[in-house]
C-alpha positions, 0 to 999 in steps of 0.5 A: 500500500502506498503512503504519500506525504512529505519524506523530508525537507532540506535546507541551507544553514550556516555554522554546522555546530550551531545548527546541530545544537539548535535542532538537537538541544533546543528542539530535541530532535535526534541527529539521525545521520551525520554524512556529507553532501555527496555532490560537495563532500567538503560540507556536512549533510545533517539529518534530524528526525525521530528515533528511527528516522522515519519518513515524514519526521526528517529535516536535513541541512547543508551547512556552510560556515560563511553562507550569505543569508537567503531571502524568502520570495515567490518560488520558495518554501515560506515556512516548515512546521512541526507537529507537537501535542496541542497541550505542549504549546505552553511548554514550547513558548517558555522554552523559546523564551528561555533559549532566546528563540525568536518567535511570535504569539500563538495564531490560529491556522486552519483550526489549529494553534501555531507558534511561528519561530526562526532558527539561528539562520533565520529559517521560518519554522512553526509548531502546530498544536495537534490534538490527540497525538500525545500517545504517538511515539516520540524521541526524547533526550535532554530536557524536552520531555516525551509529552512535549516532544516533536512528532514529525513534520506537520506541513510546508507552506510554499509561496507562489505567484500562482498555484494552479500548476503546483496544485495539479502536480500535488493532486495528480502525482503526489497523492494529495487532495485539496482540504480547505482554503483560508484567504490566499492559502489553499491546503492540500492533505495526503489522505491517511497520512498524519506525519508530513501530510500537509502542503499549504500553497500561498498564492502571492503574485507580484512578490519578489522572487526568493533568493537561496542562502542561509535559512532557505529551503533547498527542496521538498522531498515527497514519498514513494514506497519503492522504485516501481512507485517512483517510476510510475510517478515520474511517468505521470509527471512527464506524460500528464504535466510535461515535467521531466525528472532527473535520472535516479540518484542513490542517496544511500538511505533513499533513492531520489529523482528531482524536478522543478514544479510549475511554481519554481520550487525544487521537488524530490521524490524519494523512496522509503527504502532502504532507510537510515539504518542501512549502514548503522544500527538504530541505537547508533544512528547519527554517532559516526560520520558515514560516507558512501562507498565512492567517498570512503577512500577520501575519508581522512581528507574529508574528516580533516576538512569538516568542523567538529559539531560536538 
């Protein structure tokens, strides 16, 4: 049975150590995988998520120490939102105050309470209080208690000049259906998917185009069960929407194709297979620097170039 929804969100960050401290210590996520950018092995690729690194819980970063700040605009992801139990929002407000995290008062969005906040690189994030999820499994380490811990990705909000083409891809290829409208925002939901199940499209013609940099999202990855499902989605993109994806790329923990959707955002389709325990046991996830076989011979030089992250 296919499971649709968001597989992961990948963004650009500044200093790797600062990034790791914020996402593991402040937000309480698990460092699921410490590897490198396969296309630029002089920099890390850091993956954060739940205990098992299941699809829909993952946010990843390419951290470069001196990266210029990005600018949110049309054709980019405007906000990435995590799920927390509704009753935990008070805990998170106090935690943000105690840790000096830039945040806004609670607002209501599609019937849910949301706290908007930013990470140290200015990435726009949010926590959505979702009723009835307190019993879901949660990674808890440090001083974020299990009852308040993040339960995966809630949604992404894409800022687009117009949404019709993007909506067609979401509904015809990626397994989403329109679920409601609030003003200029249209919500799409993957049926039966709690974690990573929502994409909001914000239509805002006339805004400046976005500029990639620190704090901006590089791409959004959507789930495919396996290679066969991914192939079918690629075929549908080509035949029904005139969009061509890249050749498949082996990312060690999933296999990916990429395409630019009609609104300009880079989308990925990533397989659930083989998972983040493909090269290390679940209890050791994120502890050691893992390299793909084609980079293993360069390990000493790669390790020497990477900064410590604690």
